[in-house]
C-alpha positions in Angstrom: -10.7 6.6 24.1 -7.1 7.5 23.5 -5.7 10.4 25.6 -2.5 11.0 23.6 -1.3 9.7 20.2 2.3 9.9 19.1 2.7 10.2 15.3 5.7 8.2 14.2 6.1 10.1 10.9 6.8 13.5 9.4 5.5 16.1 6.9 2.0 16.3 5.6 0.7 13.0 6.9 1.8 13.8 10.5 0.0 17.1 10.2 -3.0 15.4 8.7 -3.2 13.0 11.8 -2.7 15.9 14.2 -5.7 17.8 12.7 -8.1 14.8 13.1 -6.8 14.1 16.7 -7.5 17.7 17.6 -11.1 17.4 16.3 -11.4 14.3 18.4 -10.1 15.9 21.5 -6.9 13.7 21.6 -3.5 15.2 22.5 -0.7 14.6 20.0 3.1 14.1 20.2 5.3 14.8 17.1 8.6 13.2 16.7 11.2 14.8 14.4 14.8 14.5 13.2 17.2 17.4 13.5 16.5 18.2 9.8 12.7 18.6 10.6 12.8 20.8 13.7 11.1 23.6 11.7 8.4 21.5 10.1 4.8 22.4 10.7 3.9 19.1 12.3 6.4 19.9 15.1 4.8 23.3 15.6 1.2 22.1 15.6 1.5 19.1 17.9 0.9 19.5 21.6 4.3 18.0 22.3 7.4 17.3 20.2 10.4 15.1 20.8 13.6 15.0 18.7 14.5 11.4 17.9 17.8 11.7 16.1 19.9 12.8 13.2 18.5 13.5 9.7 19.1 10.0 8.3 15.9 7.9 8.5 17.8 5.0 10.2 18.8 7.4 13.0 15.3 8.9 13.4 12.1 7.8 11.8 13.2 4.2 11.5 14.8 4.1 14.9 12.4 2.0 16.9 14.1 2.4 20.3 14.1 6.2 20.0 10.4 6.3 19.0 9.4 4.0 21.8 11.4 6.1 24.3 9.5 9.2 23.0 6.2 7.5 23.5 7.1 6.4 27.1 8.4 9.8 28.3 5.3 11.6 26.9 2.9 8.9 28.2 1.4 8.3 24.8 -1.1 5.4 24.8 -1.2 4.9 21.0 1.1 5.4 18.0 0.0 6.3 14.5 2.6 5.3 12.0 1.3 7.3 9.0 2.5 5.8 5.7 6.1 4.7 4.8 8.8 4.4 7.4 7.4 1.9 10.0 3.8 1.8 8.9 4.0 -1.8 7.7 6.7 -3.0 10.0 5.4 -6.1 11.9 8.3 -5.9 14.4 7.3 -2.4 15.3 3.7 -3.3 15.8 4.7 -6.2 18.1 7.0 -3.9 20.1 4.1 -1.5 20.6 1.9 -4.3 21.8 4.6 -5.6 24.2 4.9 -2.1 25.7 1.1 -1.7 26.2 0.9 1.0 23.5 -1.7 0.6 20.8 -0.4 0.5 17.2 -3.0 2.2 15.1 -3.1 -0.3 12.3 -3.4 -4.0 11.8 -1.7 -6.7 14.0 1.8 -7.9 13.2 0.4 -11.2 12.0 -1.8 -9.4 9.4 1.1 -7.2 8.3 3.3 -10.3 7.8 0.6 -12.2 5.8 0.3 -9.3 3.3 3.8 -8.0 3.5 5.4 -11.0 1.9 4.1 -11.1 -1.7 4.4 -14.9 -2.1 2.4 -15.5 1.1 -0.1 -12.9 0.1 -0.6 -14.4 -3.3 -1.1 -17.9 -1.8 -3.7 -16.4 0.7 -5.6 -14.8 -2.2 -5.7 -18.0 -4.2 -7.2 -19.8 -1.3 -9.7 -17.0 -0.8 -10.8 -17.1 -4.4 -9.5 -13.7 -5.3 -8.1 -13.4 -8.9 -4.3 -13.2 -9.1 -1.9 -12.6 -11.9 -0.7 -15.9 -13.4 2.8 -16.8 -12.3 5.2 -19.3 -10.8 4.8 -20.7 -7.4 7.3 -19.6 -4.8 10.6 -17.8 -5.1 13.0 -18.2 -8.0 16.1 -20.1 -7.1 18.2 -19.6 -10.2 18.5 -17.9 -13.5 17.9 -21.2 -15.3 14.6 -21.7 -13.4 13.6 -18.1 -14.3 14.3 -18.7 -18.0 12.4 -22.0 -18.0 9.4 -20.6 -16.2 9.3 -17.6 -18.6 9.4 -19.9 -21.6 6.4 -21.9 -20.2 4.5 -18.7 -19.3 5.3 -16.7 -22.4 7.0 -13.3 -22.6 6.7 -10.6 -21.4 7.1 -11.5 -17.7 7.8 -9.3 -14.6 10.2 -10.1 -11.8 9.1 -8.8 -8.3 10.7 -8.6 -4.9 8.8 -10.7 -2.4 9.4 -8.1 0.3 9.0 -5.2 -2.1 7.0 -2.2 -2.8 7.3 1.2 -4.6 8.7 -0.4 -7.7 12.0 -1.5 -6.1 13.3 -5.0 -7.1 10.9 -5.0 -10.1 11.9 -5.6 -13.7 9.9 -6.3 -16.9 11.5 -8.8 -19.2 10.4 -8.8 -22.8 12.6 -11.6 -24.2 15.0 -14.2 -22.9 18.2 -12.2 -23.8 17.2 -9.7 -21.2 16.5 -12.2 -18.4 20.0 -12.6 -16.9 20.6 -8.8 -16.4 17.0 -8.3 -15.1 17.3 -11.2 -12.7 20.6 -10.0 -11.2 19.5 -6.4 -11.0 16.1 -7.2 -9.4 17.8 -9.4 -6.7 20.5 -6.8 -5.9 18.0 -4.0 -5.7 15.7 -6.1 -3.5 18.5 -6.9 -1.2 19.6 -3.3 -0.9 16.1 -2.0 -0.3 14.5 -4.7 1.9 17.5 -6.8 3.1 15.7 -9.7 1.3 16.8 -10.7 -2.2 13.9 -13.1 -2.8 12.1 -12.5 -6.1 9.3 -14.2 -8.0 7.8 -14.1 -11.5 4.4 -13.2 -12.9 3.0 -12.9 -16.3 3.2 -9.2 -17.3 -0.2 -7.7 -17.9 0.0 -5.3 -20.9 -1.8 -2.0 -21.0 -2.9 -2.3 -17.3 -4.8 0.1 -15.1 -3.7 0.4 -11.5 -7.0 0.5 -9.6 -7.2 0.0 -5.9 -10.1 -0.5 -3.5 -10.2 1.2 0.0 -11.3 -1.2 2.7 -12.0 -0.9 6.5 -12.4 -3.7 8.9 -12.9 -4.0 12.6 -11.9 -6.6 15.3 -15.5 -8.1 15.2 -15.1 -9.5 11.7 -17.0 -6.8 9.7 -15.4 -5.6 6.5 -16.7 -2.9 4.1 -15.3 -1.2 1.0 -15.2 2.5 0.3 -15.0 2.3 -3.5 -12.0 2.7 -5.8 -9.1 5.0 -6.8 -7.4 5.0 -10.1 -3.6 5.4 -9.7 -2.6 4.6 -13.3 -0.6 7.9 -13.9 2.8 6.7 -12.7 6.4 7.2 -13.4 8.7 4.3 -12.6 6.0 2.7 -10.5 5.6 5.9 -8.4 2.2 7.4 -8.5 1.8 11.1 -9.6 -1.9 11.5 -10.0 -4.8 9.7 -8.4 -8.6 10.0 -8.9 -11.9 8.6 -7.7 -14.0 7.2 -9.3 -11.9 5.6 -12.0 -13.0 6.8 -15.5 -12.6 3.1 -16.6 -15.0 1.8 -14.0 -18.4 0.3 -14.6 -21.1 -0.5 -12.0 -20.6 -4.2 -12.6 -16.8 -4.0 -12.3 -17.0 -1.9 -9.1 -19.3 -4.4 -7.5 -17.0 -7.3 -8.5 -13.8 -5.6 -7.4 -15.4 -4.4 -4.2 -16.5 -7.9 -3.3 -13.1 -9.3 -4.1 -11.4 -6.6 -1.9 -13.6 -7.5 1.0 -12.9 -11.2 0.4 -9.1 -10.4 0.4 -9.3 -8.4 3.6 -11.6 -10.9 5.2 -9.1 -13.8 4.4 -6.8 -12.4 7.1 -9.4 -11.1 9.5 -8.2 -7.5 8.7 -8.8 -4.7 11.1 -8.0 -1.1 10.3 -8.2 0.8 7.1 -6.2 -0.6 4.2 -6.1 -0.8 0.4 -6.3 -3.8 -2.0 -4.4 -3.0 -5.2 -5.4 -4.6 -8.5 -4.2 -4.6 -12.0 -7.0 -4.3 -14.5 -6.4 -5.2 -18.1 -8.0 -3.6 -21.2 -10.8 -6.2 -21.1 -11.6 -5.3 -17.5 -10.2 -8.5 -16.1 -8.7 -7.7 -12.7 -5.9 -9.3 -10.7 -4.8 -8.9 -7.1 -1.4 -7.2 -6.9 -0.8 -6.4 -3.2 -2.4 -5.1 0.0 -1.2 -1.9 1.7 -1.9 -2.4 5.4 -1.8 1.3 6.2 -3.3 4.6 5.2 -2.4 5.6 1.6 -0.9 8.9 0.4 -4.0 9.2 -1.9 -6.6 8.5 0.8 -7.8 12.1 0.4 -9.6 11.5 -2.9 -11.7 8.8 -1.3 -12.5 11.2 1.6 -13.7 13.8 -0.8 -16.0 11.6 -2.9 -17.8 9.9 0.0 -17.4 12.7 2.6 -15.6 10.5 5.1 -12.6 11.0 7.4 -10.5 7.9 7.0 -7.9 8.9 9.6 -10.8 9.2 12.2 -12.1 5.8 11.1 -8.7 4.3 11.5 -8.4 5.7 15.1 -11.9 4.6 16.0 -11.2 1.1 14.8 -8.0 1.0 16.9 -10.1 2.1 19.9 -12.3 -1.0 19.4 -15.3 0.7 17.7 -17.2 -1.1 15.0 -17.3 -0.2 11.3 -20.7 0.5 9.8 -20.5 -2.6 7.5 -22.0 -0.4 4.8 -20.1 -0.1 1.5 -19.6 3.4 0.2 -19.9 4.6 -3.4 -18.6 7.8 -5.0 -21.0 10.8 -5.0 -18.5 13.3 -6.5 -15.3 13.2 -8.6 -12.0 14.0 -7.0 -8.4 14.3 -8.4 -5.1 14.5 -6.5 -1.8 15.8 -7.9 1.3 15.1 -5.9 3.4 18.2 -5.6 6.9 17.1 -5.5 10.1 19.1 -5.2 11.4 17.7 -8.4 12.4 19.1 -11.8 10.1 17.6 -14.4 12.3 19.0 -17.2 15.4 17.3 -15.8 14.2 13.7 -15.4 12.3 14.6 -12.2 15.6 15.2 -10.3 15.0 16.0 -6.7 15.2 19.7 -5.9 15.7 20.2 -2.1 16.3 23.8 -0.8 14.6 26.8 0.6 11.1 27.8 -0.5 11.4 31.6 -0.9 7.8 32.3 -2.0 4.7 30.3 -1.5 1.1 30.9 -2.5 -1.3 28.0 -2.1 -4.6 27.9 -4.1 -8.0 28.0 -2.6 -11.6 28.4 -3.6 -14.6 26.1 -4.0 -13.6 22.4 -4.4 -9.9 22.9 -3.6 -8.0 21.2 -0.8 -4.2 21.4 0.0 -2.5 19.0 2.3 1.0 20.2 2.9 3.5 20.9 5.7 5.6 23.6 3.9 5.6 27.4 4.1 7.6 30.4 2.8 11.0 30.1 4.4 10.8 26.3 4.9 13.9 24.4 3.9 13.1 21.1 2.1 15.7 18.6 3.4 17.4 16.2 1.0 17.0 13.1 3.2 13.4 12.1 2.6 10.7 11.7 -0.1 10.4 14.7 -2.3 6.6 15.1 -1.9 5.9 18.5 -0.3 2.2 18.6 -0.7 -1.0 17.2 -2.3 -3.4 19.3 -4.3 -6.9 17.8 -4.3 -10.0 19.0 -6.2 -13.6 17.8 -6.0 -16.6 18.5 -8.2 -19.7 16.9 -9.5 -18.1 15.6 -12.7 -14.7 14.5 -13.9 -14.5 17.4 -16.4 -15.3 19.9 -13.7 -12.7 18.4 -11.3 -10.0 18.6 -14.0 -11.0 22.2 -14.8 -10.8 23.1 -11.1 -7.4 21.4 -10.8 -6.0 23.3 -13.8 -7.2 26.6 -12.2 -5.8 25.7 -8.8 -2.4 24.6 -10.3 -2.3 27.9 -12.1 -2.6 29.7 -8.8 -0.1 27.5 -7.0 3.2 29.5 -6.6 6.3 27.8 -5.2 9.6 29.6 -5.7 13.1 28.7 -4.7 12.9 25.1 -5.7 11.7 23.2 -8.8 8.3 21.4 -8.5 6.1 19.1 -10.6 3.5 21.8 -11.0 4.4 22.4 -14.7 4.0 18.7 -15.4 0.6 18.6 -13.8 -0.6 21.7 -15.7 0.3 20.1 -19.0 -1.3 16.8 -18.0 -4.6 18.5 -17.1 -4.7 19.8 -20.7 -3.8 16.5 -22.4 -6.5 15.3 -24.6 -6.0 11.6 -23.8 -6.0 12.2 -20.1 -9.1 14.3 -20.3 -10.8 11.5 -22.2 -9.7 9.0 -19.5 -7.7 7.1 -22.2 -4.6 6.1 -20.2 -2.9 3.2 -18.4 0.2 2.7 -16.3 2.4 3.2 -19.4 0.8 6.6 -20.3 3.8 8.7 -19.3 6.1 6.7 -21.6 4.5 8.6 -24.5 3.6 11.8 -22.8 5.7 14.7 -24.0 6.5 17.5 -21.6 6.9 20.8 -23.5 
């Protein structure tokens, strides 16, 4: 049993972890930058330590400062949340070397799934379907052009160390290859300090469907069903739901077994997510594994009545997972509430929240760290909350979401609430007729 957990993160996920720790009787330590001194996670933790200036490199990515905070507070475990150091193998190893438990997989597991080429090779050996593509990293523009001719356009270039859409370019014809190749490499180098890129066949009209998994140190893996994350803008998720309206019982079984096989191939321990692309014919292909808790874990929690953060902590303490697969009993939808202006190309809108009224009522959950008077800093991700609804059917979950969004009042900054309100009324969305390209034709009025 852990006595004290330091949360190496900020915002709503830090507050989410603190709440579960409190229910488990575990003390918590918040770390914060000077820009976050007034954030709720700082106020709700048992202890709080300032770890640096606002820039992430000086604070939330500063491993020596975080380790110092853990040592001076006698924390015996660190929860990384998502983003920042959550999938940093070096950080996981340093925690191990200092006798502090990293609440997540081992560094070796992170490395095996963090490099996309290595992950793809591992999946092929495990018998998990992968997107057709070239073997290894591209060495030149000529190689890229030749491979694309053999494979057939369109193709997609991806950063081997990537994620979040960075270092990723779709190439529809050969005349676009040189610019896409140079841009993808430069973007990958800037984002990940690794300019390695590889090529895959581009799956047209795909759904982005992921499977939640949990594994323990004793070799048991189970899946907790799927989430549909196809409503995206520039590869950034905006809406997630469970179950997927595209799913069938047969497909759920096949994808669940493939996800367990993928996690089992690296002896995975902790909670994690296997992300798949699913084409219009319901063929599915491994895309990547996120070796951490996901932003959208909430919808899974709602449809199976299961605390994933608690499970993650219990696995880190050496407890066994049940080994039972979980299937959705309800329908849940999550809208990411971002401080962005949807009428101005989703431009970030940092600043002071002057008025805040959060929705409530049956089937409504809000995970957020903001309050009236809170100043949204310009240094971090623009997400300021997640609005989650749950109901017996998808139609009811959408209706509850529309009602909750209508109640949600945030003044002083622009938010994505108007976008979500229109989406919930869109006929194609309500029918479940969408894929990852949906927003390219969605008109915001």
